[in-house]
C-alpha positions as CSV (number, residue, x, y, z in Angstrom):
1,M,104.1,104.1,65.4
2,S,102.8,101.2,67.4
3,T,104.7,98.9,69.4
4,T,105.0,97.0,72.6
5,A,107.5,97.7,75.7
6,S,109.8,95.2,76.8
7,S,110.2,93.3,80.2
8,L,112.7,96.4,81.1
9,S,109.9,99.1,80.7
10,L,111.6,100.4,77.4
11,V,110.1,100.7,74.3
12,R,111.9,101.0,70.6
13,F,112.0,103.8,68.5
14,D,114.2,104.9,65.7
15,S,117.0,102.6,66.9
16,N,116.8,103.8,70.5
17,D,115.1,102.8,73.8
18,Y,113.0,105.3,75.6
19,S,111.4,104.3,79.1
20,V,107.5,104.0,80.2
21,P,106.5,103.2,84.0
22,V,107.0,99.8,84.9
23,R,103.2,99.2,84.8
24,W,103.3,99.4,81.2
25,A,105.9,96.8,80.4
26,H,104.7,94.2,77.6
27,H,102.0,96.5,77.2
28,P,101.0,98.1,73.7
29,I,102.5,101.6,73.1
30,V,102.1,104.0,70.5
31,V,104.8,106.3,70.0
32,K,104.7,109.8,68.4
33,G,108.4,110.7,67.6
34,G,108.8,114.4,66.8
35,Y,112.0,116.7,66.3
36,R,112.4,117.4,69.7
37,E,110.8,115.0,71.9
38,V,109.4,111.6,71.8
39,V,106.0,110.9,73.5
40,L,104.8,107.5,74.1
41,Y,101.1,106.6,75.1
42,A,99.5,103.7,76.4
43,Q,95.6,103.1,76.2
44,G,95.2,106.7,75.2
45,E,96.9,108.1,78.1
46,E,100.3,109.7,77.8
47,V,102.7,107.5,80.0
48,G,106.2,108.8,78.8
49,R,107.9,112.4,77.2
50,H,111.5,112.2,76.4
51,R,113.8,114.1,74.7
52,R,114.6,113.1,71.0
53,I,118.0,111.0,71.1
54,W,119.9,111.5,67.6
55,V,122.8,109.0,68.3
56,D,122.2,105.4,67.5
57,E,121.5,102.7,70.5
58,A,121.2,105.3,73.1
59,V,118.6,104.6,75.9
60,S,116.6,107.4,77.6
61,F,115.3,106.5,81.3
62,E,113.1,108.5,83.2
63,P,114.0,107.5,86.9
64,L,110.5,108.1,88.0
65,H,109.3,105.3,85.9
66,Y,111.0,102.8,88.1
67,L,110.4,103.9,91.4
68,A,107.5,101.8,91.9
69,L,109.6,98.4,91.0
70,L,112.4,99.6,93.6
71,E,110.0,100.1,96.2
72,R,109.4,96.5,96.1
73,K,113.0,95.8,95.8
74,P,114.5,98.8,97.7
75,G,117.9,96.6,97.5
76,A,118.7,97.7,94.2
77,L,118.1,101.3,94.9
78,D,121.9,101.6,94.4
79,H,122.3,99.7,91.4
80,A,119.6,100.6,89.3
81,R,120.8,101.6,86.2
82,P,118.0,104.0,85.2
83,L,118.9,106.1,88.6
84,Q,122.5,106.5,87.4
85,G,123.2,110.1,87.1
86,W,120.1,111.5,89.0
87,T,120.8,114.0,90.7
88,L,119.0,115.1,93.8
89,P,119.3,118.2,96.2
90,E,121.2,117.4,99.3
91,C,118.6,117.3,101.6
92,F,117.4,113.9,100.0
93,A,120.6,112.5,100.7
94,V,120.0,113.7,104.7
95,L,116.8,112.3,104.6
96,R,117.9,108.9,103.4
97,R,120.7,108.5,105.9
98,R,118.1,109.7,108.9
99,L,115.5,107.0,107.6
100,E,118.2,104.2,107.3
101,G,119.6,105.2,110.8
102,Q,115.8,105.4,112.5
103,L,114.0,102.7,110.7
104,D,116.4,99.6,110.3
105,G,115.6,97.4,107.7
106,H,112.9,99.7,106.0
107,G,114.5,103.5,105.8
108,T,115.5,102.4,102.2
109,R,111.8,101.4,101.3
110,E,110.6,104.6,103.1
111,Y,112.7,107.0,101.0
112,I,111.7,105.4,97.9
113,R,107.9,106.1,98.8
114,V,109.3,109.8,100.0
115,L,110.9,109.7,96.2
116,R,107.8,108.4,94.5
117,L,105.9,111.9,95.5
118,L,107.7,113.4,92.6
119,E,105.3,111.2,90.6
120,H,102.6,114.0,91.6
121,H,104.3,116.8,92.8
122,P,107.5,118.7,91.0
123,I,110.9,118.8,92.5
124,R,111.3,122.2,94.2
125,R,108.0,121.6,96.1
126,L,109.1,118.3,97.5
127,R,112.6,119.7,98.4
128,K,111.0,122.4,100.3
129,A,108.9,119.8,101.8
130,V,111.8,117.6,102.8
131,E,113.6,120.4,104.4
132,S,110.5,121.5,106.2
133,A,110.0,117.6,107.5
134,L,114.0,117.3,108.5
135,E,113.6,120.6,110.6
136,V,111.2,119.3,112.5
137,G,111.9,115.4,112.7
138,A,108.8,114.3,110.5
139,I,110.7,112.3,108.3
140,T,108.4,109.6,107.1
141,R,106.8,109.8,103.6
142,D,103.0,110.5,105.0
143,A,104.6,113.2,107.4
144,I,106.2,115.2,104.3
145,A,103.3,114.8,102.3
146,Q,101.2,117.1,104.7
147,F,104.1,119.9,104.1
148,L,102.8,119.4,100.2
149,F,99.5,120.7,100.9
150,P,98.8,124.3,101.0
151,D,98.1,126.0,103.9
152,A,94.0,126.5,104.3
153,N,92.8,129.6,106.2
154,W,90.0,127.3,107.8
155,R,88.3,130.4,109.5
156,H,87.0,131.4,106.2
157,T,85.5,128.4,105.1
158,T,82.1,127.3,105.7
159,F,80.5,123.8,106.3
160,D,77.8,123.3,103.2
161,L,75.1,120.8,103.6
162,A,74.1,121.0,99.7
163,G,74.0,117.4,98.8
164,H,73.6,116.0,102.4
165,P,70.2,116.9,103.1
166,H,70.0,113.8,105.7
167,L,72.1,116.1,107.8
168,R,69.7,119.2,107.9
169,H,67.8,117.5,111.1
170,V,71.2,116.9,112.9
171,Q,71.0,118.6,116.1
172,V,74.6,119.3,118.0
173,M,74.2,120.4,121.6
174,A,76.8,123.0,122.7
175,P,79.2,121.3,125.2
176,V,79.2,122.2,128.8
177,L,82.5,123.0,129.5
178,G,82.3,122.7,133.3
179,E,81.8,118.8,132.8
180,Y,85.3,118.6,131.3
181,R,86.7,120.0,134.6
182,L,84.9,116.8,136.3
183,L,87.3,114.8,133.9
184,L,90.2,116.5,135.2
185,T,89.8,115.7,138.6
186,G,88.8,112.3,138.5
187,G,85.1,112.9,138.8
188,V,82.3,110.8,137.4
189,L,79.8,112.7,135.3
């Protein structure tokens, strides 16, 4: 079935509403309803997946669909209907309190930026990243994102010049470590 998402980023299907990300509001949406779930597509790309609702006039919100809008309007975070009933691990509440305490008026927006990491990472991984970040006091979104990258063992990697033939002629001289001692004593090279 083909329809259009409303201004509230909701798609009507079989007497019920299902959310799509706010960027798809007012856009054409194709709905594929099955017995167990409803899948929503925009421009051939899956943009939403919900458990099928079998009562009439109900709404299925996916909180992640509204985080981009809330990032622009962080004051609405506590009253946003799509987030009602959304339970997150306790470490997220601790993170929010610390961000709001340390970043004055920007803490809530930074907290929403952290929540937006859920758009690309599962909740269990983000929870571990938030817990690690809280332990070391690195609580911004960018710092927490660093805990989401796998630990790489750089000792076993090599620098490959394939595709970069212009770099084959570059010569890097080995540093003369004794010259650094001059810098420490205030000497001039």
